[in-house]
C-alpha positions in Angstrom: -272.2 18.0 -94.0 -274.4 21.0 -94.5 -277.8 21.7 -92.9 -276.1 22.6 -89.7 -274.7 19.1 -89.3 -271.2 18.1 -88.2 -269.7 14.7 -88.7 -266.5 13.5 -87.0 -264.3 11.4 -89.4 -263.9 7.9 -88.1 -261.1 5.4 -88.8 -263.1 3.7 -91.6 -263.7 7.1 -93.3 -260.0 7.8 -93.4 -259.1 4.3 -94.6 -261.7 4.6 -97.4 -260.3 8.0 -98.6 -256.7 6.6 -98.8 -257.9 3.4 -100.5 -259.7 5.6 -103.1 -256.5 7.7 -103.7 -254.4 4.5 -104.0 -256.8 3.0 -106.5 -256.9 6.1 -108.6 -253.1 6.4 -108.6 -252.7 2.8 -109.8 -255.4 3.5 -112.5 -253.5 6.6 -113.8 -250.2 4.7 -113.9 -251.8 1.8 -115.8 -253.5 4.2 -118.3 -250.3 6.0 -119.0 -248.4 2.7 -119.6 -251.1 1.5 -121.9 -251.3 4.8 -123.7 -255.0 5.2 -122.9 -254.5 8.9 -122.4 -255.8 10.6 -125.6 -256.2 14.1 -126.9 -259.5 15.7 -127.5 -259.8 18.8 -129.7 -261.8 21.9 -128.7 -262.2 24.2 -131.7 -261.5 27.9 -131.3 -263.6 30.1 -133.5 -262.8 33.4 -135.1 -265.9 35.4 -134.3 -265.7 37.7 -137.4 -265.4 34.9 -140.0 -267.1 32.1 -138.0 -264.3 29.8 -139.0 -262.2 27.4 -136.8 -258.8 29.0 -136.6 -257.2 27.0 -133.8 -257.7 24.0 -131.5 -257.2 23.6 -127.8 -255.9 20.1 -126.8 -257.7 18.5 -123.9 -256.5 15.4 -122.1 -258.9 12.5 -121.7 -258.6 8.8 -120.7 -260.6 6.2 -122.6 -261.4 3.0 -120.6 -263.9 0.5 -121.9 -265.8 3.2 -123.9 -265.9 5.5 -120.9 -264.4 9.0 -121.2 -262.6 10.3 -118.0 -262.1 14.1 -117.9 -258.7 15.7 -117.0 -259.9 17.1 -113.7 -260.3 13.5 -112.5 -256.7 12.4 -113.1 -254.3 15.3 -113.8 -253.9 16.3 -110.1 -253.2 12.6 -109.3 -250.6 12.4 -112.0 -248.9 15.5 -110.6 -248.8 14.1 -107.1 -247.4 10.8 -108.0 -244.7 12.4 -110.3 -245.8 11.2 -113.8 -247.4 14.4 -115.1 -244.4 14.9 -117.5 -245.2 11.5 -119.1 -248.9 12.4 -119.4 -248.2 15.8 -120.9 -245.7 14.3 -123.4 -248.1 11.5 -124.4 -250.9 13.9 -125.1 -248.8 16.4 -127.0 -247.2 13.8 -129.2 -250.5 12.3 -130.2 -252.2 15.7 -130.7 -249.5 17.0 -133.0 -249.4 13.8 -135.1 -253.2 14.0 -135.6 -253.2 17.6 -136.5 -250.2 17.4 -138.8 -251.9 14.7 -141.0 -254.7 16.9 -142.5 -252.2 19.8 -142.6 -253.7 22.0 -139.9 -252.2 25.5 -140.4 -253.7 27.3 -137.4 -252.5 27.4 -133.8 -252.6 24.6 -131.4 -253.1 25.4 -127.7 -251.6 22.9 -125.3 -251.7 22.8 -121.5 -248.4 22.5 -119.8 -248.0 21.6 -116.2 -245.3 23.6 -114.5 -244.5 20.6 -112.4 -243.3 18.8 -115.5 -240.5 21.3 -115.8 -238.5 19.8 -112.9 -237.6 16.9 -115.2 -234.4 17.6 -117.1 -235.4 15.5 -120.1 -238.8 17.2 -120.5 -237.6 20.3 -122.6 -235.5 18.1 -124.8 -238.2 15.6 -125.5 -240.7 18.4 -126.1 -238.5 20.0 -128.8 -237.9 16.5 -130.4 -241.7 15.8 -130.6 -242.5 19.2 -132.1 -239.7 18.9 -134.7 -240.8 15.5 -135.7 -244.4 16.6 -136.2 -243.5 19.2 -138.8 -245.8 21.8 -137.1 -243.8 25.1 -136.9 -243.2 26.3 -133.3 -245.0 29.6 -134.0 -248.2 27.6 -134.4 -247.9 26.1 -130.9 -249.2 27.9 -127.9 -248.2 26.5 -124.5 -250.7 27.3 -121.7 -249.8 27.6 -118.0 -252.6 27.7 -115.5 -252.5 30.4 -112.9 -254.0 28.0 -110.3 -250.9 25.8 -110.5 -248.6 26.1 -107.6 -245.1 27.1 -108.8 -242.4 26.8 -106.1 -239.5 27.8 -108.4 -240.6 30.8 -110.5 -237.0 31.3 -111.7 -237.0 27.8 -113.2 -240.4 28.4 -114.8 -239.2 31.8 -116.2 -236.1 30.4 -117.7 -238.0 27.5 -119.3 -240.7 29.8 -120.8 -238.1 32.3 -122.1 -236.3 29.4 -123.8 -239.6 28.3 -125.4 -240.2 31.9 -126.5 -236.7 32.1 -128.0 -237.5 28.9 -130.0 -240.5 30.6 -131.6 -243.3 29.1 -129.4 -246.1 31.2 -128.1 -247.3 31.3 -124.5 -250.7 31.8 -122.8 -252.0 32.1 -119.2 -255.1 29.9 -118.7 -257.8 30.7 -116.1 -256.5 34.3 -115.9 -257.9 36.0 -112.8 -258.6 32.8 -110.9 -255.8 33.3 -108.4 -253.5 36.0 -107.0 -250.6 35.8 -109.5 -252.3 37.2 -112.6 -250.4 40.5 -113.0 -247.2 39.1 -111.5 -247.2 36.5 -114.3 -247.9 39.2 -116.9 -244.9 41.3 -115.6 -242.5 38.4 -115.4 -243.3 36.1 -118.3 -243.4 36.8 -122.1 -247.1 36.1 -122.5 -248.9 36.2 -125.9 -252.5 35.3 -124.9 -254.7 35.7 -121.8 -257.6 33.2 -121.4 -259.8 34.9 -118.9 -261.5 32.7 -116.3 -265.2 32.7 -116.7 -265.8 33.5 -113.0 -264.0 36.8 -113.4 -266.4 38.2 -115.9 -269.6 36.3 -115.1 -271.0 38.9 -112.7 -269.6 42.0 -114.4 -272.2 44.7 -114.8 -273.2 45.2 -118.5 -272.0 48.4 -120.2 -274.4 51.3 -119.9 
């Protein structure tokens, strides 16, 4: 507990933790069914021109006017096996919204490697992109280095297929784990999004 204190977990503490996990799991399932998962758009600026040239799509849940961040529900969606539905829902909405005003820049979309175990995911992904009218070369799929990938061969095949279709690829949170250079060597990556913790304490140039 900090302050040189130790607390032994009692039965009620354990029950409370599992109750909280169960309630959050039910909430995530209900929000996906009700399509309360919505995209938020973080602009990416070209420093030289000071113009917005791309957007990163962020997942949010809106419930009763309250906005719930991705870090509060994505991990749960992965654990209960519905991350592919969540990813697809956000991607479909985001591309539809951006296609309407005729956005011509790139769109960065987070992709959970755990969604790749579902056979229909790749097929549905291509269908949604085709229907949006946004060309594949404008879509950048991000994989996070922190994600645990048990089957690297499956991920490699999936990413190579996306690359062959014209999509671009990025590593998010680069430098946050131990697989950075292994990913670079193995996957056809276009962009590195460097984790802030990696550069925050770097000494300034002399």
